[in-house]
N, C-alpha and C positions, 0 to 999 in steps of 0.2 A: 547447547547446540539444539537447533530446531528439529522437531520430529516431523517427518514428512509422510503424508498419506494422500490417497486420491482425493479425499474430500477437501483437505486444506490447500492442496495445490490448485484444485478447481476454483476454490473461493478466492485465492490470490490472483488467479488469471482474470476472474470476473471483476475483482477490485481494480486491477490494472486497466482493463478495458473500459471501466467506468470513470477513469480519471484519477484514481488514487495511486498514482504512479510511484511516488517516493517510497511509500511503505511496502507496496507489493513488489517493487523492483528488487529491493534488498533480499526479500524472502526467495524470490524466483532465481536470483543469481546464486544464492547459497544452494538452493535445490538443484540447479543445473550442474553444480560441481560435486554433487553427492553421488554415491554409488547407487542409492535407491532410485535415482532418476530414470535409469534404464527400464526397470520393471514397471514403475508407475506410468511413465509416458506410453509404453507399449500397451498397457492395460487400458488406459484412457482411449487411445486411438483405436483399439480393437473393439471398443464398445459403441462405436458410431456416435460419438458425443455431439453436443450442440455445436453448430458451425462457429460460434464465437470462441470456442475453446481450441478448435483444430489448428489455427494458424500459430498460436503461442506454443502449443505442445509440440507441433512439428518443428518449430524454431529451436526449442530446447533439445529435442532429439537430434536435430541436425548438428547442433553444437556438441552434443555428446559423441556423435560419430566422428566429427572432425578432430576433437581434442583427446578423446579418451578411448576410442575403439582399439587403438594399438596397445593400450595398457591392459586390456582384458586378458585373463588367463585362457589357455586353449580350450578348456571345458565350456567357458562362457561364449566364446566367439561364434561357434556354429549356431547355437540357439538364437542368440541376439541377431545374427546375420539373417537367419530365416524369417524371424519376426519382422525385422525392418524391411526386408524385401516385400513381404506380404502387405505391409502398411503402404509402402511406396506404390505398389501396383494398384491398390485400392483407391488411394487419394490422387493418383496422377491423372485421372480422367475427370476431375472436377473442373468446372468452367473457370474458376478463379485462377488467373495466371500465377499469382504469387504463391499459391499452394502448390501448383504444378512445378514451379521452379525449385521450391524446397525439396520436392521429391526427386527432381533431376539431380540436384547437388548431393543429396544423400546417396543416391545410386552411384554417382561418380566416386564419392569418397570410399564407399564400400568396395567398388571395383578396384580402385588403386591400392587400398590397404591390403587387399587379399590377392594382389597380383603376384604371379610367379611364372616360371617357365611353362607350366601346364595350363595356365589360364586361357580360356577360350577367348576369341575375339569379342569385342563389345557388341557387334551386330548379332553374333551367335547367342550371347547371353541374353540380349534383349528379346530376340525372336523366340527363345525358349520360355520367356516370361509373359509376353504380350503378343497380341495379334499385330503383325507388321504389314498387313496388306493395305492396299490403297483404300482410303476412306474409313480406315479403322478408327475406333474411338481413341486409340492410343497414338494416332498419327502426330498430333502436336507434341506429345511427350517424347516420341521418337526423334522428331526434328530438334527439339530443345536439347536433348542429350547430345546429338551429333554436333550441334552448334556450340554447346557449352564445354564439351569434353576437352578439345584441344587447348582452349584458353585456360582451363583449370590446371592442366599439366604444365603449361608454359609459365603462367603468371601467378598462381595462387600460392604464395609462400606460407600461408597458414597451414596448409596440408603438411603434416609432420612426416615427411619423407626426406631423407638426406639427399644431397645433390647428386651423388653417384647413382643411387637407386632411381631417382627421378630421370636421370639421363638414360639409364638402362631401359626403363619402361618406355620412354619416348622412342628410343632407337628400335626397340622390339616392335612397338606398334607401327612405326614407319615401315619396317621391313616386312612384317607379317600381315598387317591389316589395311594399309593405306590404299592399295589398289582395289580391294573389296569395297571399301567405303566409297571411293570415287565411282566405281561401277554401280553401286547401290543408288547413289545420287543421280547418276546418268539414267538409270532405269526410271527413277521417279520423274526426272525431267521429261523423258520420252512419253510417259504415261499420264502426264499431268493434263487434267481436263479444264484447268483454269489458271490464270496468272498468279493467283494466290499461292498455289503449290510451288510454282517456279520461283516465286519470291523467297520462300523458305529454303528451297534447294540452293539458290545463289548465296543466301546468308550462311548456310552451313559450309558450302564449298569454299567461301572466302576464309572461314576459320581454319579449315584444313590446309589451305594454301599457306596461311600464316604459320601453321605448325610445320609444314614442309620447309618453308623458308628458314626456320630456326635450326632444324636438325638435318638438313640435306647437305651433302658435300658436292664438290664441283662435278665429279663424274656422274653422280646420281642426278644432278640438276640437268645435265645435257640429255641424259636418257629420258628424264621426265618431260623436258621440252619436246623431244621427238614424239613421245607418247601423247602429249597434249595436242600436237598438231592433228593427230588422228582421232581426237576425242570430240564427239559432237557436243558435249557439255560446254567446253570452252568456246567452240564456235557459236553455240547458243547464247553464251554470255556476250560475245561480240555483237551478235544480231540484236540483243536486247537493249543496246545503247539507245536505239531510236524508239523504244517502247516506254511510254511515260511511267507506267506502274513499276517497271523493272529497272529503269535507267540508273538510279542511285546505287543499287546493289550490284548491277552489272559493272559499273565503273569501279566499284570497290574491289570486285573480283579481279578485274584486269590489272588494276594498279598493284594489287598484292602479288599477282603473277610476275610482274616486272621484277620484284625483289628476289625471285628465284633464279633469274637469268644471271649466269656468272659474269663477272666484270670484264674478263678478257674477251668474251663474245660481244658484250654491250659496247666496248670501246673500239671494236674493229669497224672500219669504214663500210664493209660489205653488209648486205641485207640478209646474210645467211646466219642461222638456219632458216628454213622456209617460214616458220612460225612468225618471225619478225616481219617479213614482207607482208604476211597475212594481216598482222596487227596494223601496220601502217596503212595498208589498202583500206581496211575497214574504218580506221580513224579518219582518213581523207574523205570518206563518204559522208561523215557527219559535219563537215565544215559548213555546208549549206544550211544544215539544221541549226548550227551555232549562230550563223549570221542572222537567221530568222529570229532566234531567241533573243539576241542582242537588240535587234531593231524593235522588237515588241516588248523588250525588258521583262522577259520571263525568268525570274531570279533563280528558280530551282534548276532549270535546264542550263542556264549560264554557269551556275556553280558546279554542276556535275561535269559538264564538258570541259570547262577551263581546268578543273582539277585533273581530268584525264590527260589533257594536252600537256599540262605542266609536268606531271609524273612521267609521261612518255618522253618528253623533251629532256628532262633531267637524266633519265636512265640512259638514253641513247644520244646524248649531246655530241659525242665524238662523230657518230654517223651523220648527224644533222649538219655538223660543221664541215665534214670532209666529203660527204657523198652528194654529188650534184643532183641526184634523183630526189633528194629530200628538201630542195630549196623552197618548195611551196609551203612546207611546214613553218619555216621561219617567217616567211612573208605573211602567213595567216596569223601567227602569234603577234607580230608587230601590229597588224590591223586590229586584232582583238584588244591589244593593249591600249591603243589610241581611241578605242570606241568609248563614247561617253557613258555607256551603261555597264562597263566592265569594272568600274572603280571599286565596287564592293569586293572584288576578287583580287585586289592589289597584292595582298600578302602572298597568295598562291603564285601569281605571276612574277612577283619579286624573287621568289625562290628559284624560278626557272632562269630569269635573266642573270641573277648573280652566279648561278652554276655555269651558265654559258660564258660569262666574263672571266670567271676563275679558270675555266678550262682553256680558254684562249691565252690567258696569262701564263699558265703552266706549260703550254705548248711552245711559247716563246718563238713564234713564227711570224716574222714581219710581213710576209706576203699574205698570210691568213688575216692578219689585222687589217691590212689594206683592203682585202677582199670584202670585209664587213664594215668598211668606213661609212657607207650609206646607211647600213643597219644601225650603226651607232648614232648617227644624226637623227634618224627616225626615233630611236630610243630616247634621246634627249628631248625631242619634241613631245613624246608621250609623257615623259616625266614632268615637263612643264605643264602640260594639259591636266594631268592628274594632281598636280600640286596647287592648282588654283582653288582658292577658297571662294565658294559661291557668295556673291555680294549680299545675298539675303541673310547671311549668317553673321554679319558684322555689326550688330547693334551696339556692342560695347564701345565701338569706335565711331558711332554717330552716323553710319551710312544708312541704316534702316532700323525699324523697330522689331523686325521679325527674326527669330532664331528657330531653325527647324531641328528635328530630332537627329538629323544626319550629321550634326556638327562634329561630334567626337569621331564618328566613322571617317569623316573627311580628314580629320587631323591624323588619324592612323594611316590613311592612304598617303598623306604627305610624307610621313616618316619613312614609309616604304620607298617612295620615290627618291628621297634623299639618300637612302642606303644604296640604291642602284647607282646613282651619280658618284657616290664615294668609291664604289668598286670600279666603275668605269674609268675613274681618274687614275687607277693603278695600271691600266694598259695603254692609255693614250695620254698625251701631255695635257695637264689641266688647262693650259692656255687654249687648246683646241676646243675644249668644252666651253670655256669662257667666251671664245670668239663666236661660237655658234649661238650661245645665249645672247651675246651682243647683237647678232643679226636678228634674232627674234624680237629684241627690244626695239631695234631701229624700225622694224616692219610694223610693230603694233603699238609700242609705248610712245614713241616720238610723234607718230602721225595721228594717233587717236588719244588725246588727253581726256579720255572719259574713264568711267569706272572700270571698263573692261581692260583698258590699257594699264591702269594702276594695278589691277589684280594680276595681270601678266608680269608686271615688274616685281611685285611682291613674291610671286612664285619663283621667279628667276633668282632673286636675292636669297630666298630660302634655300634653294638648291646650291647656290654658291657657297653658303656656309658649310656645306658638306665636303667641299674639295679644298678648303683652305689648308687642311692638314697635308694633303698631297703636294700642294704648291710649296709648302715649307720643306717637306721631306726631299722633294726633287729640286729644290732651289730654283724653281721655275720663275725666273725674273720677267719673262714675257707675260706669264700668268699674272704676276704682281702688277705689271703695267696695265693689262686689261682690267684687272680688278679696280685699280685706281681710277681708270677712265669711267667705269660703270658708276662708282661712288660719286665721282666728280660730276658725271651727267646728272645724277639725282640732285646733288647740291645746287647745281646751276638751275635746274628746272624748278626746284623748290622755291627759289627766290622769285621766279617769274609767274608761276601759275597758282591761282587760288585753289584749284583742285588738289594741288600737291600737299595741302594741309591734311590730307587723308591720314588719320591717326594710326590706322593699322599698318600702312606702309612706313610711316615714321618709325613705329616700333620695330618693324622688321629690319630696317637699316641699322638701327642701334643693336638689335639682337645679332645680326650678322657680324658686326664689328666686335661685339663682346664675345662671340663664340670662336674667335680665332683670328679674324682679320687684323686685330689690334697689333699683333706682333709683326705684321708685314707693313704697317703704315709708318713710314719714316720720311715721306716726301716733305721737304721744307715748304713746297708750294701748297701741299694739301693740308698739312697739319693745322695752320692757323684757321683756315676755312672750316676744317672739320671741328675744331674746338668751339668756334663760334656757333656752328650748327648744333653741336651737342648741348651747348648752353641753352639754346631754345628748347631742346627736349627736357632739360633739367627743370625748366620752369613750367613744363606742360601740365595741363589740368588733369589728364588721364593718368592715374597712378602707374599702370603697366608701362606706358611710354616713358614716364619719368624714371621708373626703375631701370629700364633697359638703357636709358641715356646715361644715368650715373654709373652703371656697370661698364659701359663703353668708355666713359671718362677714366675710370679706374684703370682699365686694362691698357688704354693708350698711354696713360701716364707711366705705367709700369714698363712699357716697351721703349718709351722715349724719355728717359729720365733726364737727359741733358736738356731737352726742350723744356721740361718742367722747371729745372733749376734756372734756366735762362729767364723764365717768366714767373719766377716764384712769387714775387710781390703781387703780381696780378692774380695768381692762384690763391694766395693768402686772403686777398680781398674777397675773392669769390667764396671762400670758406666762411668768412665772417658774415657775408650777406645772405648766404643760403642755408642758415641753420634750421629753417622750418621745412626744408625739403625732406620728403618721407625717407629717402635712402641717403641721408646725409653722410652716413659712415662710408659709403662707396666713394664719395668725393675725397674724404680724408685718406682712404686707402691709397688712392692714386698719388697723392702728394707724399704720404708717409713712406711709400715704397722708394721714392726718389731720395728723400731726406735720410732714410736709414740705410741707404745702399753702401755707405762707406764711413770710415772713421772721420774723414775730413768734413763730409756733408753734415754728419751729426754734430760735430763741434760747432759748425757754423749756423745750423738751422733748427736743431732739435728743440732747443730752449724756446725759440720763437714759436714753433708749432705748438708746444705744450702750453705756452703762455696764452694762446687763443682759448684753449679749453679751460685753463685756470680762471681766466676772466669770465668766461661763460658760467662756470660752476659757481664762482663767487657771487655773481649777480643773481643766478638762479637760487642760491642758498638764501640770500636775503629775502627774495620774493616768497620762497617756500616757508621760511620762518614766520613771516607775517600771516600767510594763509593758514598755516597749521595752528598758530595762536588763535586765529578767528574761529577755528574749529568748524569750518564750512567746507564741504566737498563740492568743488565746482569744476567745470570743464577746464578752466585756467589752471587749477591745481594739477589736474591730470596731464595737461600739456607740458607744464613746467617739469613735472616728474619725468615725463618721457624725454624732454630735452636734457635733463640732468643725466639720465641713463645713457642717452646717445653720446654725450661728451665723454663719459667714462669708457664707453665702448671704443671710442676713437683713441683714447689714451692706451687702452689695452692693445688695440691693433698696432699702433705705432711701436710699442715695446715688443710685440710679437715679431716684428720685422728686423729687430736688432740682432746681429750675430751673437751667439753664446760664446764669448771669448774670455777665457780666464787668464790669458797671458798678461804680462806686466805692461806691455805697450798699449793695452786697452783699458788700463786702470782709470784713466781720466774719464772715459766714457761711462764706466761702471759707477764712478762717484757722481757723475752728472745725473744718471738715472735715479740713483737713490736720493739725491738732493731734491729733484723734482717731486718724487713721491713724498718726501718729508714735508715739502711746502704744501702739497695737496692733502696731506693726511687729515687736517681738521675738517675739510670738506667731505672726504671719504668717510670719516667718523660720523659726521652729520647724516650722511646717506645711510650708514649701517644702523644708527641708533634711532633716527627720526623718520626718514622716508620709508624705511623697510616696513613700518607699521601700515603704510598705505599701499605699498607695492613691493612684495617680497622678492621679486626678480631683480631688484636693484642690488641685492646682496651678491647675486651671481656675477653681475657686471663688475662689481668692486673686487670680487675674488679673482676674476679673470685678469684684471689689471694687476692685482697684487701678485698673482702667479707668474706673469711674464716679467714683473719687476724682480721677484726672487730669482728667477732662472737666469736673468741677465746680470744681476748685481753680485751674485755669489757672496763671498764673505765681506763685501763692503756694506752690506745691510747691517746696521748697528744692532747690538743686542737690546739696547734700550728701546729703539723704535720697534723691533720685533716683539718685544714684551707688550708694548702699547697695542700693537695690532692684535695680538692673541687675546689680550684682556677684553678688547672691544668685541671681537668675534664671539668669545665665550659668553659675555654678558648678553648678547643678542640671542645666542643659542639656548641659554637658560630659559628665555621667555618664549622662544618659538623654535620648533624643530626644523630649522633651515639647513638643509644638507650642505650647502655651500660652505658653511662654517667648518664642517668636518673635512671637506675637500682641501681647504687651505692647509690643514695639518698634514694631509697626505703629501701635498706638494713640498711642504717644508722638509719632510723626512727625506725626500729624494734629492733636495738641493743642499741642505745644510748638514747631512749626516756625517760628512768627513771632517767637519771643523769642530774641534773640542769646545770652543767658546759657546756654542749653541746647545750643547748637550743637556744642560739643566732645564733650559726653557722648553726644549722639545719633550723632555720627560714630563714636565709639569703640564704642558698642553695636552699630552696624551692622557694623563690621569684625569684631568678635568673633563675632557671630551668623553672619555669612557663613562665616568660617573653620571654626567648629564644624559648621555645616550641611554644608559640603563634605566633612567627615570622615564624617558620617552618610550621605552619598549618594555613595559611591565609584564607582558604575557605573550604567549606564542602567537596568537592571532595578530598581534601588532606587526610581526614580520611581514605578513601578507598585506596588512592594511597600510603599512608605511614602507613600500618597496624602495623608495629613493633613500630613505634614512637607513634601511637595512643594508642597501648596497654600499653606501658611503661608510657605514660602521665597519663592515668587513673589508672594505677597500683600504681603510687606514690600517687595519691589522695586517693586510697583505704588504703594504708599503713599509710599515715599521718592522715587520717580520723579515723582509728582504734587505732593508737598508740599515736599520738600527735594531737588530734582534736582541741585543743585550738590554736595551731600554725596555723592550717588551717583556723580556724574561724577568727583569727586576720589578715589574709592576705589581703592586699589591692587588690589582684588579684581575690578575691572571686566572685565579680560580673562577671568578664570575664569568670571565670571557669563555672559559672552557664549558661552563654550564650553559651559557647562551648558545655556544656552538652546538651543543647536543640538542638544544631545543629547536634550532634552525634547520637541522637535517630534514630534508623533505620539502624544502621551499618550492613553491610552484611558480612564482614570478621568475621569468626566464633570466632577465638581466641580473637581478639580485642573486639568483641561484648560482649563476656563473661566478660572480665575485665571491660568494660565500664558499663554494667548493674550491676556489683558488686559494682562499685562506686556509681551509682545512688541509689541503695538500701541502701548503707551506709549513703548517704546524707539524705534520708528520715528518717532513724533511728536516726540520730543526732537530729532530731526534736521531737522525742518521749521521754518518760521517760527513764531513764538510761537503756541501753541494754548491755548484757554481751559480745557483739561483741567488745566493746571498752575496751582498757586496762587501761584507766584513766578516772576519772569522768569529765563530762563537766559542768562547773558552769552554773547556770540558766541564768545569764546575757548574756552569749554567745549564749545560745539557743534562747533567746528572740531576740537578734540582728540578728541572722541567719534567724529566722522566718520572720522578717521584709523584709530582702533582698529576701528571698525565695518565699514569698507569691505571687508576681506578675507572677512568672513562673509556678505556679501549674496548671492553666487551659491549658497552652500550653504543659506542660509535659504530662498531662492526654491525651489530644487530640493526641499527637504524639506517645505515647506508644500504644494506641489502633490502630492508623494508621499502626504502625510497625507490630502489630498482623495481621492486614488485608492484608498487603503486603506479609506476610509469611517470614519465615527464612530458612536458609540453613541447620539448625541443630535443632533437637528437644530440646536440652538443652538450646539453646538461647531463644527459645519460652518460656521455663519454667522460665528462668531468667527474661524475660519481665513480665510474670505473677506475679512473686515474687515482682517485682518493683511496679506493680499496687496494689498488696495486701498491701505492706508497705505504699503506698500513701493513700489507703482507710482508714488506721487506724489513720491517722493524725487528731488530735482532733480539729484543728483550720480550717478545710476545710469542706465544705458541699459536701460530696462525691456524694450524691444523685443528686444534681444539676449538678455536673460535668458529671455524667453518662447520664443524660437527654440530655445534649449538645452533647455528643458522639453519642447517638442514633439519634438525629436530623440531625447531620452533615454526619453520615456514611450511607452506603447502608441500605435500609429497609428490605432486604430479608435475612439478616444474622440470626436474631432471629424473632420468631413470636411475635405478640402483647402481648400474655399472658406471654411469657418468659421474655420480657422486663419489663412487669409490676411486675412480681414476683421478678426479680432482684432488681428493684428500691425499692420495699417495704422492702426487707431484705438485703439492701446493707451494713449493719454493721456486718452481720453474716459472720465470716471468712470462714466457710465450704461452705456456699451458694456461697460466692465469688469464691472460688476455683472451684466449680461445673460449674458456669456460664462462668468463664474465659476459662475453658477447652472446654466447648460447643462452645463458641464464636470463639476460635482458630480453632476448628475442622471445623466449618461452613465456616470460612475464607479460610481454605485450600481447601475445596470443591469449593468455589467460584473461587479461583485462578485457579482451574483446568478446569473451564468451557471454552468452545470454543477451547480447545486444540485438 
């Protein structure tokens, strides 16, 4: 253990400041958790040290107060408190803000930790310690405390105060100190000789309003509103909206005040109490200022005022909708929304419009909806305007070579507009929205076949994709007809105008279709035209257009399977001709959905579909063999490998669409599936053994096809063929740690576990995979270095444990598995850790009475044997699981997985869990739990709910400890 002195602590801090972070950080962390840190830090700070030491020593002292002050004995508390207060007062007047904030936080922690019924108000305590007069050197310190204090009570969970006491302190401060604090701020506001002081006052005032909002009840809120009406401070905040230096803070104060107003008052149509009328009157006065800011594009003022209007509108939306005196507010909001310089505030405006729409929907008042019909039309107009993508941003699509920085911002704005239209379609018929969009198109799109017209059309199509869901839910047949007309309009114009080859618009039409319209398109008149049009897109030179076109093809095929089956030969020809298309698999998906939709269609067409891929694979295999023999890496080789991979992906997708049917009447289909796989096996084997050396991902594609074949073939997959498959995968796995080879064994366990004829081969595959994996993972660091391999190793243990536990318990590798399990506790990689801890929990549950997590019963003789092997590991597992909690995890879920493992371990009947806990407490840090908490946990260690409570508490304290010294 390191010995700490003033000299070596100062040396470590200097080393840290000079960049020797790793070495010094370990020492300083250890020092900050030692009992000597109190005295050494206080002595250093009392000696007026070099400024380079002050920040780090204050940081350590702040950490000591936060985490260890409550653990001091009564004799130590008074002396340390006095010393710390003197240090705080001394360093709080330094010009460096970071130093002052440290002093502020230390003062707040000390105040809260020593708080009781006799504690004086925070203003009294401060005034006894420092000069609180105007222009005092401690003025900034005072404002920082008043601003920071409420936030620390509300939000700082690191402060070690239980929830009940925290609530008591907050209520006590609200009842006894709140009025004095507001009066103090009022006094400072009145006496301020510059706007800077008023800025600080508003900042602190906002924090105390947030505090009130959290802890005030309805009756108190009404009293507070009445009091506020008479308070010049709030009136001063309203007046400050038009003052540039104070505007942002004034808006924050007023918006926070809205949160205090009870809902039953906010939802009434009247403008009572008086404070609400005052607020609206003052806000109305700012409309001219907002118009000026928008016209001159003053971004800060626009942001502040629109935020104020949106918050006000959301809070009092019922008054705005029902009170005729407030019509001007909605008119102004629409005007702002449609202004070209308001688009940066689209998210804020969207919140308001969606709140308005939802409120009207909940009121379910037809007359009210009619009243705002014109507002809805104007809202749609604004959505179209804000959805337009500026033509200077479309270089990808060949319109211009310039892209501006605003591109992403504009795309965000478009998403907001789409959200508004989606909500609007819940209170008015989607066909009304489509009709209005159609009118916009007729006015601009048809008459002006220029870039502006096309951009308008694209914006409309983008918004249409947001209401397709409502068209479907409401079975809005009129909406479907309008939609068909708009798409038909585009198809007609596309054939006539050169401008219509605009790639961005082309992509948008396909995107709209693929995002939902596909399920609505069933018109016999439109379908042939649409398929011809999509074929143009599939051949398109711009990849993103091509991608959307193939996706549209897939989804329309899925919705119109009869149409596909009627023209199947035409589609088969298309598949054969378009193998070089980037998103070739989307074409296959469309046809495969139709073919695999029923037993009859599979019997008629499945073999023909697969034969296309088989011919492709056979031809590609010949070409690849020649290229591999020549030992030359060429672009053609890469292209052929990519095509080989695509064809296997298509086979996998086709099989994924086949129903998993184990009934006798589906036997013919299961045999068909296996026969196709058997015929393709030589080509698949070639891919695994030869192509994988050039492109390892080919293994994943072959595994995916194999997985879907297993899951649809059931016990029709012959043992002989399965043996060949496993031997091939294992041979590849010996040479390369390709995790797909493990995954195929996982799948096999879940599919074949209930058929006795596969038991031996599953056992052999498991043994071989384990032995090879042990060679790939020779040491602990390999778990982190090979997270995919680690995840799949423990994944197969989870599967075998749940589906074939006897095979796992019979394994000669069981002892090695348990040793590897011990080594892996504490894994940092999130995904691998989740799978690992799932396995560990399964292992614990195998030792308990039968659990429903297991698909088959585990004979008692195997449980007994496993218990004998497992027993020696239990103390180490327990110790390392708690150590993993102490070190912390990168993900909350992983922490919960560890807790679940400890819970499962605690329920094992053959262990003395209380004794194991005692060892954990003795070996681990003593400052995680108090003595009484450790005692209670030990006494009730068999109670599952108590276990959960203390595990969560232990984890939370460990997180707090890990944050110390940072």
